[in-house]
C-alpha positions in Angstrom: 117.4 44.4 147.5 120.2 46.9 147.0 119.3 50.6 146.0 122.0 52.5 144.1 122.5 56.3 144.0 124.7 57.4 141.2 126.9 60.6 140.8 124.7 62.8 138.4 127.4 65.3 137.8 127.3 67.9 136.2 123.9 68.1 138.0 124.2 69.1 141.5 121.4 67.3 143.1 121.4 63.8 144.3 118.8 61.1 144.8 119.6 60.5 148.5 121.2 62.2 151.6 122.8 60.7 154.7 119.4 61.5 156.4 117.3 59.4 153.7 119.9 56.7 153.5 119.2 55.9 157.1 115.3 55.7 156.4 116.0 53.5 153.4 118.0 51.0 155.6 115.2 50.9 158.1 113.1 49.5 155.3 115.1 46.8 154.8 117.3 48.0 151.8 121.1 47.9 151.3 122.3 51.4 149.9 125.3 52.0 147.7 126.3 55.4 146.7 128.6 56.3 143.9 131.9 58.0 144.8 131.4 61.8 144.8 127.8 61.6 144.3 126.8 64.4 146.9 129.9 66.5 146.6 128.1 69.2 144.9 125.3 69.2 147.2 127.8 69.5 150.2 127.3 65.8 151.0 130.8 64.1 151.4 131.2 60.4 150.8 132.1 60.2 154.5 128.7 61.5 155.5 126.9 58.7 153.6 129.3 55.9 155.0 128.5 57.2 158.7 124.8 56.8 157.7 125.4 53.2 156.7 125.8 53.2 152.8 128.8 51.9 151.1 130.5 54.2 148.6 131.2 52.2 145.5 132.3 52.9 141.9 130.1 53.6 138.8 129.4 50.1 137.5 128.4 48.7 140.9 125.9 51.5 141.6 124.2 50.9 138.1 124.1 47.0 138.9 121.9 47.6 141.7 118.5 46.3 142.0 117.0 49.6 142.3 118.6 52.7 140.9 117.3 56.0 142.2 118.3 59.1 140.1 117.0 62.8 139.7 117.4 63.8 136.2 117.0 61.7 133.0 119.5 58.9 132.5 121.9 59.2 129.5 122.1 56.8 126.7 125.2 55.1 128.2 123.4 54.9 131.7 120.5 53.2 130.0 122.8 50.6 128.5 124.1 49.8 131.9 120.6 48.9 133.0 119.0 45.2 132.4 115.9 43.2 133.0 114.6 43.0 136.6 116.0 46.2 137.6 113.9 49.1 138.7 114.6 52.8 137.6 113.2 55.6 139.8 113.4 59.2 138.7 112.2 62.2 136.5 111.7 60.6 133.2 109.5 63.1 131.6 107.2 60.6 129.5 104.7 63.5 128.8 107.3 65.3 126.8 108.2 62.2 124.7 108.3 58.5 125.1 111.8 57.7 123.5 113.5 57.2 127.0 110.6 55.0 128.0 110.6 53.0 124.9 114.5 52.4 125.3 114.0 51.4 128.9 111.1 49.0 128.1 113.4 47.3 125.4 116.1 46.4 128.1 113.2 45.0 130.3 113.6 47.9 132.9 110.8 48.4 135.5 110.6 52.4 135.3 108.9 54.6 137.6 108.6 58.2 137.0 108.5 60.8 139.8 106.7 63.4 137.7 103.9 60.8 137.4 102.8 61.0 140.9 99.1 61.4 141.0 97.6 64.3 142.6 95.6 62.5 145.3 95.8 63.0 148.9 97.7 59.9 149.7 100.4 60.4 147.3 101.3 64.0 148.5 104.2 62.9 150.4 105.9 61.5 147.3 105.1 64.5 145.1 108.5 65.4 143.9 107.3 68.0 141.6 105.7 70.0 144.3 108.9 69.7 146.1 111.1 71.0 143.5 108.5 73.8 142.5 108.4 75.0 146.1 112.2 75.4 145.8 111.9 77.0 142.3 109.6 79.4 143.5 111.6 80.5 146.4 114.9 80.6 144.2 113.0 82.7 141.6 112.5 85.6 144.2 116.3 85.5 145.1 117.3 85.6 141.4 114.9 88.5 141.0 116.4 90.3 144.0 119.9 89.8 142.5 118.9 91.3 139.1 116.7 94.1 140.5 119.4 95.8 142.3 117.3 97.5 145.0 115.4 96.9 148.2 112.4 94.8 148.3 111.0 96.5 151.4 110.3 100.2 151.5 112.5 102.2 153.7 112.8 105.6 155.1 116.4 106.6 155.4 118.5 109.9 155.9 119.0 109.9 152.1 115.3 109.9 151.4 112.4 107.2 151.2 112.8 104.1 149.3 109.3 102.7 147.9 108.8 98.9 148.2 109.3 96.8 145.1 106.0 95.7 143.3 106.2 92.0 142.4 103.3 90.4 140.3 103.1 86.5 140.2 101.3 84.7 137.4 100.2 81.5 138.7 99.5 80.4 142.3 100.4 76.8 142.3 103.1 75.5 144.5 105.9 77.6 143.1 103.8 80.7 142.7 102.7 80.6 146.3 106.5 80.0 147.4 107.3 83.0 145.5 104.4 85.2 147.0 105.6 84.0 150.6 109.1 84.9 149.8 108.6 88.3 148.3 106.2 89.1 151.0 108.6 88.2 153.8 111.1 90.5 152.1 108.6 93.4 152.2 107.6 93.8 148.6 104.1 94.6 147.5 102.9 91.4 146.0 100.0 91.0 143.4 99.0 87.5 142.1 96.7 86.1 139.5 95.6 82.6 138.6 93.0 80.9 136.3 91.6 79.3 139.5 89.7 82.0 141.4 89.4 79.6 144.1 93.1 80.3 145.0 92.4 84.0 146.1 91.7 83.0 149.6 95.4 81.4 149.7 96.9 84.5 148.1 95.3 86.9 150.4 96.0 84.9 153.5 99.7 85.4 152.6 99.3 89.2 152.5 99.2 89.5 148.8 96.4 91.0 146.6 94.7 88.6 144.2 93.8 90.2 140.7 90.8 88.5 139.0 90.3 87.9 135.5 86.5 87.7 134.7 86.1 84.2 133.3 83.5 81.4 132.7 85.7 78.3 133.0 87.9 77.7 136.0 91.1 76.6 134.0 91.3 73.3 136.0 91.6 69.9 134.6 90.4 66.7 136.4 93.9 65.2 137.0 94.9 68.4 139.4 97.0 70.3 136.8 96.0 73.5 135.2 94.5 73.3 131.6 94.4 75.4 128.7 92.4 78.7 128.9 89.8 79.8 126.4 90.7 82.3 123.8 88.3 84.9 125.6 90.0 84.5 129.0 93.5 84.6 127.3 92.3 88.0 125.7 91.1 89.5 129.0 94.1 88.0 130.9 96.5 89.9 128.7 94.8 93.2 129.4 95.7 92.6 133.0 99.3 91.5 132.2 99.8 94.5 130.2 98.5 96.8 132.7 100.7 95.3 135.4 103.8 95.1 133.2 103.6 99.0 133.1 103.4 99.5 136.9 105.5 96.6 138.6 109.2 96.0 139.2 109.3 92.3 139.0 107.1 89.6 137.3 107.3 86.0 138.1 105.6 83.7 135.6 104.8 79.9 136.7 102.1 78.9 134.0 103.0 75.5 132.8 100.8 72.6 131.4 102.2 69.0 131.6 103.0 67.8 128.3 102.5 70.8 126.4 104.6 74.1 125.5 104.1 76.8 128.1 101.6 79.3 127.3 102.8 82.8 125.9 101.5 85.3 128.6 104.0 88.1 128.4 104.5 89.5 124.9 107.5 91.5 123.6 105.2 94.6 123.5 104.5 94.2 127.3 108.3 93.8 127.9 108.9 97.1 126.0 106.5 98.8 128.2 108.3 97.8 131.3 110.8 100.3 133.2 114.5 99.8 132.8 115.8 97.9 135.7 112.6 95.7 135.7 113.0 91.9 135.9 111.0 89.0 134.7 111.8 85.4 136.1 110.2 82.7 133.8 109.7 79.5 135.9 108.2 77.9 132.7 111.3 78.3 130.6 111.9 74.6 130.5 108.7 74.6 128.2 109.7 77.5 126.1 108.7 80.1 128.7 105.7 82.2 129.3 107.5 85.2 128.0 107.9 85.5 124.2 111.5 87.0 124.8 112.7 84.1 127.2 115.8 82.3 126.4 115.8 78.9 128.2 118.8 78.5 130.3 120.0 81.8 130.0 119.8 85.2 131.8 120.2 88.5 129.9 119.1 92.1 129.6 116.9 93.4 126.8 117.6 96.5 124.7 115.1 98.3 127.0 117.0 97.5 130.2 114.7 94.5 131.4 116.2 91.7 132.8 115.0 88.2 131.8 115.9 85.2 133.8 115.1 81.9 131.9 116.8 79.4 134.2 115.7 76.0 133.9 117.5 74.6 136.8 116.3 76.8 139.8 116.0 74.0 142.0 119.3 72.8 141.5 120.6 76.1 142.4 119.6 74.9 146.2 121.3 71.4 145.9 121.4 70.7 149.3 117.8 71.5 150.2 116.7 69.9 147.0 118.5 66.8 147.4 117.0 66.4 151.0 113.5 67.1 149.7 113.6 64.8 146.7 115.5 62.1 148.8 112.5 62.1 151.1 109.9 61.9 148.4 112.0 58.7 147.2 112.0 57.5 151.0 108.2 57.7 150.9 107.9 56.0 147.5 109.7 53.2 148.9 107.7 53.0 152.1 104.6 52.6 149.6 106.4 49.9 147.6 107.6 48.2 150.7 104.6 47.6 153.0 106.4 44.8 154.9 109.7 46.7 155.5 111.5 43.7 154.3 113.6 45.4 151.6 111.8 43.8 148.7 109.6 45.9 146.2 106.1 44.9 145.7 104.6 46.5 142.6 100.9 46.5 142.6 99.1 47.8 139.5 95.9 47.5 141.2 97.2 50.4 143.4 96.3 53.9 141.7 99.9 55.2 142.8 102.0 52.3 141.6 100.0 52.3 138.3 100.3 56.0 137.5 103.9 56.2 138.1 105.1 53.0 136.4 105.8 53.9 132.8 107.5 50.9 131.6 107.3 47.1 132.9 108.1 43.5 131.7 109.3 44.9 128.3 106.3 46.9 127.6 105.6 50.7 127.7 102.8 51.2 130.3 102.4 55.0 129.6 100.2 56.6 129.5 98.3 55.1 132.5 94.6 55.0 132.7 93.0 58.3 133.6 92.5 59.1 137.2 89.9 61.7 138.3 91.2 63.8 141.5 88.2 66.4 141.2 85.0 64.9 139.7 82.0 67.1 139.3 78.7 65.5 139.6 77.2 64.4 136.5 73.6 64.7 137.5 72.4 67.6 139.8 71.6 66.7 143.3 68.1 67.6 144.3 68.1 70.2 146.8 66.3 69.6 150.0 64.4 72.5 151.5 65.3 72.7 155.2 63.0 75.1 157.2 64.9 77.6 159.0 64.8 77.3 162.6 62.1 79.4 164.3 63.4 82.8 165.5 64.0 83.1 169.2 61.0 84.9 170.8 62.0 88.5 171.7 62.4 89.1 175.4 59.4 90.6 176.8 59.3 93.5 179.1 58.2 91.5 182.1 61.0 89.1 181.7 63.3 92.1 181.7 61.5 93.4 184.8 61.7 90.1 186.5 65.5 90.1 186.1 66.0 93.6 187.5 63.7 92.5 190.4 65.7 89.5 191.1 68.9 91.5 191.3 67.6 94.0 193.6 66.0 91.5 195.9 69.4 89.4 195.9 71.3 92.9 196.9 68.7 93.4 199.6 69.1 90.2 201.2 72.7 90.5 201.1 72.7 93.8 202.8 70.6 92.2 205.7 73.3 89.4 206.1 76.7 90.9 205.2 78.4 93.9 206.7 78.4 97.2 205.0 82.2 97.1 204.3 81.9 94.0 202.4 78.8 95.3 200.5 81.0 98.4 199.5 83.8 96.1 198.2 81.2 94.2 196.1 79.7 97.4 194.6 83.2 98.7 193.7 84.1 95.2 192.2 80.9 95.2 190.0 81.4 98.8 189.0 84.8 98.3 188.0 84.0 95.3 185.9 81.2 97.3 184.1 83.5 100.1 183.5 86.5 97.9 182.5 84.5 96.1 180.1 83.1 98.9 178.4 86.2 101.0 178.3 88.5 98.1 176.9 85.9 96.2 174.7 84.8 99.5 173.2 88.0 99.5 171.2 88.0 98.2 167.7 89.3 94.7 167.5 91.7 95.5 164.6 93.6 97.9 167.0 95.1 95.2 169.0 95.1 91.4 169.4 92.3 89.7 171.5 94.9 88.5 173.9 96.1 91.9 174.3 92.5 93.0 174.9 91.9 90.7 177.6 95.1 91.6 179.3 94.2 95.4 179.0 90.7 94.6 180.4 92.0 92.9 183.4 94.3 95.6 184.1 91.7 98.2 183.7 89.3 96.5 186.1 92.4 96.3 188.6 93.0 100.1 188.1 89.3 101.3 188.6 89.0 99.1 191.6 92.2 100.0 193.1 91.5 103.8 192.6 88.5 103.5 194.8 90.4 102.1 197.6 93.0 104.9 197.9 90.4 106.7 200.4 90.5 103.8 202.7 91.3 104.5 206.5 93.6 101.6 206.5 97.2 102.3 205.6 98.0 98.7 204.3 95.0 99.0 202.0 96.0 102.2 200.5 99.7 100.7 199.8 98.2 97.7 198.1 95.8 99.9 196.1 98.8 102.0 195.0 100.9 98.9 194.1 98.0 97.6 192.2 97.7 100.9 190.1 101.3 100.8 189.3 101.5 97.4 188.1 98.2 97.4 186.0 99.4 100.6 184.5 102.6 99.3 183.4 100.8 96.4 181.8 98.3 98.6 180.0 101.1 100.8 178.8 103.4 98.2 177.8 100.5 96.5 176.0 99.6 99.4 173.9 103.3 100.0 173.2 103.6 96.4 171.9 100.5 96.6 169.9 101.8 99.8 168.2 105.1 98.2 167.3 103.2 95.2 165.9 101.1 97.4 163.7 104.0 99.4 162.5 105.7 96.1 161.2 102.6 95.9 158.6 102.3 99.5 157.8 103.8 100.6 154.2 106.1 103.4 154.2 
């Protein structure tokens, strides 16, 4: 079978790259790419030809057995398709079925990349997450461009510059990408989400999670966020209003598939923000999380707040977006081609196949049957009382005395057998170990890494032992002791110096 990759200009993304073309060829498919399809993503026709694809005109691409696209096809493109063809792309059936019905009327089998179920084995073809990751990163870049100041705090000859404060609403894929990007630039990052279980992820990235007291978790059974209660919305609004008055940048990511984006940032909140502040609304395609968002536009309010409502943030990194989306398509074709013989085997008994297929055999197959990705137990599970293990009996005074007696006896026995000089060395080594352990391990672990602790402990033991050998009558022993002290001292000093620099990287100016 042949896979066609159209030119989607004025869109910048393309459904395949030279790297993914090579992977499709290994699955047994022939690949044809429309002339100029990858130009806007810095992927020239020659690169596709070198990868094994054939560069053809528009008609031949749309006549392929399988057509892979990124965005929705136009009416003219739909008219080029016929029965027995397969169309793969973002078809957005949740927002309307007109396109799906038109494809079904022409007998097209349509698989929507935004219908990938959120189950473990479908993660590799989750194109929504791939694009959300890029959008979250790009949101911070757009915010930085509009902000006009440093993200990281700095101390300069001209004065101290405080770090930017960034507030991220929604900690899904896009939100976490925004948190990571803003944090890496040195900003103070705060985040919140209807799912309190995401707090651990947020805090592991160095941000502070702001909790809204709630009864519901705001998570649906299909893995996407669900609408929150009015009570939660009221309490969350108080948090948003408070943050709007203090932060420099707000990034919103709250979106519910198939429904308008919830309004989280009101006009009053925008008015309370300082001039020069920025709002990047990642939910602009669904109407926006901010009341003042203009989908597809970026503008400055009368109060000096910059509101970015671009709906094509992923397309603003076309090369990266094309590569990730193309990889998602390859992983889908691997699932559809188990024999690697270049023939699609669509199996409706497979949950992934069924969920993604929105039209087949002249019929609309959307919506698919529900699939549960996180199911709460309908009946409580009886808890089994497990008796705690009996506590370890405390060590008796006799056992302690017996241990000391054994050590003393061993020392006396060694003194009868070994020369005095050797016993002296053993004593020095033991004392060095004890002193080194209590000196080094007495330092709080937060002050330096465990690896540095071990290194300094060894060096401390070496220094203590070497000092005791400086009084030796043998010249070569004195020289070796001096060398040991110097080298171990360098290691200790260097270790603490490096630790100090490491800690300085995480200090806020």
